[in-house]
N, C-alpha and C positions, 0 to 999 in steps of 0.2 A: 504493500500500500504506500502511495506517495504521501510524504508528510506535508502538512499545510504550509510550513515555513518554506518549503522548497518551491512552491508554486506562486507565492505572493511576494518574493523578494525582488530586488532590482539588480541588474547586471553591472559589474564594475571590473574593468580590466586593470590589474595592478601587478607589477613585477616585484616580487619579494625576493630580496637577496638574502640567502641563508648564510650569514657570516658567523664568525666566532662569537659575536656579541649576542646572537640569538635571534629567533624569529620575530620576537616582539619589536626589537629595534629595527630589524629589516622592514617590517610592515609599517612601523611609524615613519621611518625615513621615506618610504615609497609614497605613502599618502601625503606627507608634508610636501614632497617634491611635486606631486600632482596638483596640489592646491597652489603652491608658490608659482608654478609655471603656468597656471591658468587652465589646465586641462579639466580640473574640477572647479566649476564656476561657483561664486557665492550663491548660497541658497540650495545647492544640489543636495538631494537626499541620498544618503549612503545606505547600503544594504544593512540589514540587521546583523548583529555579531554572529548569530547562529548561521544565517544564510551565507555570509562571506567566509566563515570558517569552513563550511561544507564545500564551497567552491574552491577554496585554496588547499583543502586537505590538511588543515591545522586545527589546533584546539580552540574552542570557542573563547576560553578565558584569554588566550593570546590576543585575539581580535578585540575583545572588550577592554583589555588593558591598554592596547594601542590607541583605541578611541579615547579612553580616559586621559591618556597623556596629551593628546592633541586638543582635547577640550580644555585642559588646564593651561595649555600654551596659547589658547585663543584661536587656533586654526579651525576648530569645529565647535558646534553648539549641540547640546543635547537637552531636549525638552520632552516631558512625558506627553504622549499623544501626537507628537510631531516627529519623533525619531531623531536620528543624528544627521546633522546637515553641515555643509561647509559654511563657516562664519562669514558675515559680511565684513570684509576687510580689503584693504588695498593690496594689489599685486605688486610685490617688491621686486625691482629689477636687480640683477647681479651687481656686486659692488663695482665692477669694472665698466659697467654701462651707465649712461645717464638715465635718470628716472623717467618713466613713461607717464604721460598725462592720462587721466581717467577717460574712459569711453563715454559716449553720450548718455550712457545709462545712469550717470550721476555719481556723486561721491560715495565712497565706501563708509565714511563716518561723518556724523553730523555733530558738530560742536558749536552750532549757533545757539546763543543763550535764549532762555525764555520758556523752554519746554522741559518737563520732567521726564523721568524714565517711564515711558508708557508701558513697558513690559512688566513693570511692578504694580500696575493698577490692580487693586484688590478685587478681582472679579468674583471670587467665591463669596466674600463678605458683602459685596455690593448686591449680588443676587439674593442673598439671604435677607438683606435689608429691604430690597424691593418687594419680595414676597410678603414680608411682615407689614410693610407700609400699605401695599395694595389690599391686603386682607382687612386692615383696620380702617381704610379710607371710607368716609361717608359717601353716599351717592352724589351729593352735590359737589364733591371734590372734582368730579369729572366734567363739570360745566365750564362756562367761560371764566368765571371767577373774578376775584379782586385784582385790579391792575397792580397792586403792590406785591402780589404773589401770595402763595398759600400761607395761612397763619401758622401752620405747623412748622414750616421752615423758618419763618421770621421769629417765632418764639425760640426755636432751637438755637438760631444764630445769636439772638440777644444774650442768651445764657453763655454760650461758648465764647463770644467775643469779649464779654465782660471778664470772664475767667482767664482767658488765654492772652488777650491783647490789651486789656485795660480800657476797653471801649465802653462808654456809658450809653447804653442802647435800650430802646423801648420798641417792642414789636410793631407798634403803631407808626414808628418813624423809620422802619426798615422797608426798603423797596427792592424786590428781586428783579434783576435784569439779565440780559444774555451776554454776560461778560463785561470786561472793563470798557471796551470800545462803545458798547451800547450805553453804558452809564454815562460816559463822557459826552456822547451825543445828546442825551437827555439834558444834562447839566448845561451844555453849551447853548441849547435852545432856550432854556429858562434864563440864563444870564443875558442872552441877547434881548429877550422880551423885557428884561428889567432895565435895559438901556446900556449895558456894558459894551465897550468897544474893543477891549483887549483882555487877554489872559496872560499873566506872567508865568513863565515856564523855566525849567532848568535848562542850562545850555547844552547838556547832554541828555539824550532820551531817545524816544522812538518816533520816526517820521510819521507813522500812522496816527499818532496822537496830534502832532502838529497839523497834519492834513485835516483831521476831524475838527479841530478848533477853527481852522480857516474856513472849512465848509459851513460851520455854524455862523459865519459872518463875524468872527472875532479875529483880531490880530494876535499873533503869538509874540510876546515880548520876552527876551531872554534875560536871565539873571546870571551873574558871573559865578564861578566855582573855584574853590581853593581847598587846601588840606582840611579845613573844618567843615566842608560841605558847601551847599549853595549859599550864596551871599544874600540872605534875606534882608540885610540892612539896606540894600538898594531900593526896597519898597518904600522906605522911609527917608531916603536921602535926597528926594526930589529929582531923581534921575529918570524915572519911568513916567511916561505921560500919555496923553490921548490926542495930541494934535497931529501926529505923523500918520503916514499911511504905508501899508505894505507890511510884510512879515518882519517882525523883529524891530520895528522902528522905535526910536527913542526921542524924547523931547526934553526941554529944560525944566518943565514943571510936571510934578506927578499929581494925579487925581485918583483917589481911591474910594471904593465903596459907594454906598448910596449917596454920600455927600459929594462924590467926585463929579466933575463935569462930564458932558457927553463924550463917549468914546474913551473914557479913562480906564485904568487898570483897577478892576473891582474884585478880582479873584486871582489866586495863584495855585498852580498845580505842582505838588512836591512829592518826592518819595523819601520821606524823612528818616525812616528806620534803616534803609540800606539803599542809598542813591543808585538808580540804574542809569548807566552801567558802572559808574565809578566805584560803587561799593562803600562809600563813606557815609556813616550816620551823621545826621544833622547835629551840630554842636548844641548842647543845652542852651547856651546863651542865644543862639539863633532861633531855636524852637520858641523860646520865650518871646523873642523880638517879633517873630511873625504873628504869634497869637496876639501880642499887644497891638500890632498894626491892624489886625482884623477887628479887634474890639474898638479901637479908636476911630476907625474910618467906616465901620460897617462892612468891611470886606469879607470875603469868603475864601477859605483854604480848602482845596481839594486834595485829600490825602490818599495817595496810592500806596497801599500796604501789600504790594504784589507778592512778596515772599516772607511775610512777617513771622511765619512759624519756624523758619530755619535759622537757628543761632547756634554757634559752636564754641567760640573762645571767650565769650563775654556774656554778661547778663542780657536778657532780652530787652530791647528798647521798646517801651510801651507806645501805644498809638498816641499820636499828637492829639487826636480827638478828645482824649480823656482830659486834656487841659481846658478845653472850652467847646462843649458839644453844640453851643449856639452859633459858632462861627466856623466849624470844621465839618466837612462832609467826609466820612470814612468810606473808602472804596476798596472792596475786597472781592476775590473770586475763588472758585475751586480749581482754576486752571493750573496752578503750580503745585498745590498739595495733592490733587487727584489727576485731572486731565482736562485740557482745554476743550476737548470734544464734547464735554458735558454742557458747555455754554451756560454756565450758571455764575452769576455775580450778584453783589449786593451793595446797596448804598445805605449808610446810616445817616439820616438827614437831620439838619436843625429843624426845630418846630415850625419856624415860619417859612420853610422851603418845602416841606413834605407834600403838601397838597398840590403845589405847582408842578413838582416833578412827576407826581402820580398822574396829573392831568396831561402832562406832556407825553407820558407813556401811552395813554389812551384809556378808554372806558372798559376795556377787557384785557385780561392778561393773555394776549395772543402770542407773545414772543418766547415764553418759557414753558416747557413741557411740565404739566402737573405731576406726572408720574416720577420724573427725575427730581422734582422739588420734594415730593413726599419721601422718596428714597433717601435723599441727602439728609432730610430732617431725621429720619430713623437712624441713618448711619452716624450722625452726630450724637444723638441722645443715647444710643446704645454703647457708646465708647469706642466704636470701630474707627472713627475718624482720628481720635487721639492716638490709638495704637498704630494706625497707618502713618501718621505724621512722625511719630517717634522712630519707627522703623526706617522711614525715608531719611530722617535726619542723620541716623547712623550711617546709612549707605552713602549719602553725599559727603559726610565728613570723611569717611574712608577714602573716597575718590579724591577729595581735596588734598588729603595727606599724601596720597600717591603722587599727585601732580607736583606738590611742593618738593617732595623727595627727589623726583625725577629731574626737576629743574636744577636743584642743588648739585646733582651728580653729573648731569650732561649739558646743562645750559646755564652756568653760573652767572653769566652776564644779564640774564633775564630775571626780573623781579616780579613776583606775583603779589598783587594788592587787592584789597576789597574782599578778603577771603574769610573774614570772621563770621560771615553769614551768607545766606543764599546758596545758589548752586552754579555760580559762574565766577570767574576770576579775570582780572585785568593783568595781562602780562606786559610789563613795560619794556619796550625795545630800545636799542640804540637809535639816536636821532637819524631820521631819513631812511629807515629800513622797513617801515610798516608795509608798504606796497610789495616790496620784494619778498617779504616773509609770507604775505597772503598768497602770492603767486606760488611760492614753494609749497605751501600747504595744499593748494589745489593739485599740484603735481603728486603729492603724497596721498591723494584721495580724500582730502578733508574739506568739509564745508565749515568755514570759520570766518568771522568778520573782524576787520580792523576797527579800531576805535573811531576812526574818521567817519565811519558810517553812521554813528550815533551823535555826531556833533551838529547842533542846530546851524542852519545856513547863516544866521545872523550873529553867531557867537563871535566875540571880538578877541578873546584870549588866544595866544598862539596855540596851534594844534599840537597834540601829543602823539607820539608814535607808540602804539600798543595793539595787542590782540585782545579781544573779548572772547574768552573761552567758556562755553557752557558745558560743564562736565556732568550735568544731570541727564542729558539726552540719551547717550548710549546705553545699551543694555549692560547688565553685569558682565556677560561674556564678551561683549564688544569693547568694553572700556579699555582693557589692556592693549589691544591693537590700536585703538584710537590714540592712546597716550604715546605709544611708540612712534606712530606716524607724526604726531605733533612735535615730539622731540627732534625727529629728523628734519623738520621744516624750520626749526628755530636756529638763530645764529649761534 
């Protein structure tokens, strides 16, 4: 009788050299050479250990041990239900040959910041929470609903944010949105309706945010940046104003808040806990100064707490909103702690702004799926969210430590900064080398951005040469290969 494993395997041609070192080393070397040379493409599924052992006429344990060696080295990946596959990694040319560019298929490793390790999404726990939430949901939960979002999620968030981030929240003042960009669109529309003409922003950030602000009819006015974080004193120094036109314009007189003149700076967008991408927390004196500005002028602070849960070498920096809930909008999402594909974010709004933002969203909660809201509420209240965040924090801290150690050993001229929190690092490069290093990274199969990409077009300070490396994106099995490729690209 033919055994089932003999008919459901896949064919693999491999020449095993039977040397004095044994069959295990011969098979390991043969498979490694096939991957390195490109004969086994990334993602290729290998035969089961039993099937390949039968084909080669060797012991099954020999094949299993060879597979395990290559998984540990990062050449292969093994996942239950998916079998053993060739890892997604760059094809390295021999030392005597110049490196080859990647094919149009795209980079082997993604080190672009802003995305967590999606392979670590807690699928089993999320599914359990979804079942419990759906079983307990009232019938009316499946209707159009409150534009602020489901009360179950708003209640769960109020408790969690107060405990974990020091946010002073009331479920009635929390609004659920489809991520940060959606929240910024709503706030931009309300600010424009209130007569604001400009929004002050950090000189380093994301172009999608600048574009959303411009699309809302507001000018984006940049604040300078130094080793203490964003220069919030510029809001009070009379340097930002409302008479200019165009992105990033400045004038001699500032106008802020409700008492400011038409077109004035009435709000500021900040990432105070861990400035993106520079990674510097806003100095306590500047935190106090910007809150004082908001109180004195009636201004509004938009606080982007994009990776507030991830702290490593220092005490957590509490949310700025806790200092003055009447003048700070706290903006958070599930994108970094869980996954951006959930499209779930939240705004904790001042009392006099809550109704206007809810009206801007519409009369029905059409943008956020009810089932995902109910699941996240259950995920938080059951403690699964805290457990997942703690596990992710350990994972990212280990990767950060690996990065720092590799730099010290192989690229001592490159300094990593902004690494006390989050899951990206800024690698400071020798002056004038950023573009050449980015090109070298592409040749090594890396998707990685230079710091210039995050510099606002109107920023006046001299540009810095650096890489912004997101070490959260690769899978656990892909991280070693990504780190090796990064080191090869650095000066």
